[in-house]
C-alpha positions as CSV (number, residue, x, y, z in Angstrom):
1,X,88.3,89.1,151.1
2,X,90.7,89.9,148.1
3,X,91.0,86.1,147.4
4,X,87.4,86.3,146.7
5,X,87.2,89.3,144.9
6,X,89.7,87.8,142.3
7,X,87.5,84.6,142.0
8,X,84.6,86.9,141.1
9,X,86.4,89.0,139.1
10,X,88.1,85.7,137.3
11,X,85.2,84.0,136.8
12,X,83.2,87.1,135.0
13,X,85.9,87.6,132.9
14,X,86.9,84.3,131.7
15,X,83.2,83.5,129.5
16,X,84.3,87.2,128.1
17,X,87.5,85.8,126.9
18,X,86.3,82.5,125.7
19,X,83.3,84.0,123.6
20,X,86.3,86.4,121.8
21,X,88.2,83.1,121.2
22,X,90.7,83.6,123.8
23,X,92.2,80.2,125.2
24,X,91.2,78.1,121.7
25,X,93.5,76.5,119.8
26,X,94.2,78.1,116.2
27,X,94.3,74.6,114.7
28,X,92.0,71.9,114.8
29,X,92.6,68.8,116.7
30,X,94.7,66.5,114.7
31,X,97.2,68.8,112.5
32,X,97.8,72.1,111.2
33,X,95.4,74.3,108.6
34,X,97.7,74.3,105.5
35,X,97.0,77.7,103.1
36,X,95.8,76.2,99.7
37,X,98.8,76.5,96.9
38,X,98.3,77.2,93.5
39,X,98.7,74.2,91.3
40,X,98.2,75.7,87.7
41,X,98.2,79.1,85.8
42,X,96.3,78.9,82.6
43,X,96.8,82.1,80.2
44,X,94.2,83.8,78.3
45,X,94.7,85.5,74.9
46,X,92.6,87.7,73.0
47,X,90.4,89.4,76.0
48,X,92.4,92.3,76.8
49,X,95.9,92.9,74.7
50,X,97.0,95.2,77.3
51,X,96.5,93.0,80.1
52,X,95.2,89.5,79.5
53,X,94.0,87.6,82.2
54,X,95.1,84.3,83.9
55,X,93.0,81.5,85.3
56,X,94.7,79.6,88.6
57,X,93.8,76.2,89.5
58,X,94.1,75.8,93.7
59,X,94.9,72.9,95.6
60,X,91.7,73.1,97.6
61,X,89.8,72.9,93.9
62,X,88.8,76.4,93.4
63,X,89.7,78.3,90.2
64,X,90.3,82.1,90.2
65,X,89.9,84.4,87.5
66,X,92.5,86.9,87.7
67,X,92.3,90.2,85.3
68,X,94.8,92.8,85.1
69,X,92.3,95.4,85.1
70,X,88.5,95.6,85.7
71,X,87.0,97.2,83.8
72,X,89.6,95.8,81.1
73,X,91.7,98.2,79.5
74,X,89.7,98.0,75.9
75,X,86.4,99.1,77.9
76,X,87.7,102.6,78.6
77,X,88.4,102.8,74.8
78,X,85.4,101.5,74.1
79,X,83.4,103.4,76.5
80,X,81.7,100.0,78.1
81,X,83.1,100.3,81.3
82,X,79.4,99.8,82.8
83,X,79.2,96.4,81.1
84,X,81.7,94.9,83.4
85,X,80.1,95.9,87.1
86,X,78.3,92.9,87.1
87,X,80.7,90.6,85.4
88,X,80.5,88.0,87.7
89,X,76.9,87.3,86.9
90,X,77.8,87.3,82.9
91,X,80.6,84.4,83.8
92,X,78.4,82.7,86.0
93,X,75.6,82.5,83.0
94,X,77.9,81.7,80.4
95,X,79.2,78.9,82.0
96,X,76.7,77.7,84.8
97,X,78.5,77.7,87.8
98,X,78.8,79.9,90.9
99,X,81.0,82.8,90.7
100,X,81.4,85.6,93.1
101,X,83.8,88.8,93.2
102,X,86.3,88.3,95.4
103,X,88.1,91.6,94.6
104,X,88.3,94.2,92.0
105,X,89.9,92.1,89.6
106,X,89.7,88.7,90.9
107,X,86.7,86.2,90.6
108,X,86.3,82.9,91.9
109,X,84.5,79.7,91.4
110,X,84.4,78.0,94.5
111,X,82.7,74.5,93.1
112,X,84.3,74.1,89.5
113,X,83.3,71.3,87.1
114,X,86.2,69.2,85.8
115,X,86.1,71.6,82.7
116,X,85.3,74.8,83.9
117,X,88.8,76.2,83.6
118,X,88.9,75.2,80.0
119,X,85.4,76.6,79.9
120,X,86.4,79.6,81.0
121,X,89.2,80.2,78.9
122,X,87.3,79.5,75.5
123,X,84.6,81.9,76.9
124,X,87.3,84.9,77.6
125,X,89.5,84.1,74.4
126,X,85.8,84.6,72.2
127,X,84.3,87.3,74.4
128,X,84.6,90.0,71.9
129,X,82.8,87.6,69.3
130,X,80.1,87.2,71.8
131,X,79.8,90.7,72.5
132,X,79.7,92.0,69.0
133,X,76.8,89.6,68.2
134,X,73.5,90.7,68.4
135,X,71.1,89.8,71.4
136,X,68.7,87.0,70.7
């Protein structure tokens, strides 16, 4: 009778453990999963003199736009912090590629075009000219 209880208990526990992921290999068949590595950093100048952003290119093709502070330091001085609450939408509109916010200071472009990094750099460096221009 004891052997039967273990078998019944084990047969009930096994599916539960499998659902939770126990017993599965962490790596896919045929190799290990390597984390992406940063392959290039592109400095931006003229956006926020107290903490310039950096554009990071990753081996998986993604671009990260890493700001020192968000909202930027100049926004507090100008009283324009609210303009940066949905900054990913403004970047997306300007570049024409999907942008998501991964963190308060990190914006990610999962599928950039070949020239997206250069466009981000140019747009950020000219940001104050765009912001000062009257709306159309």
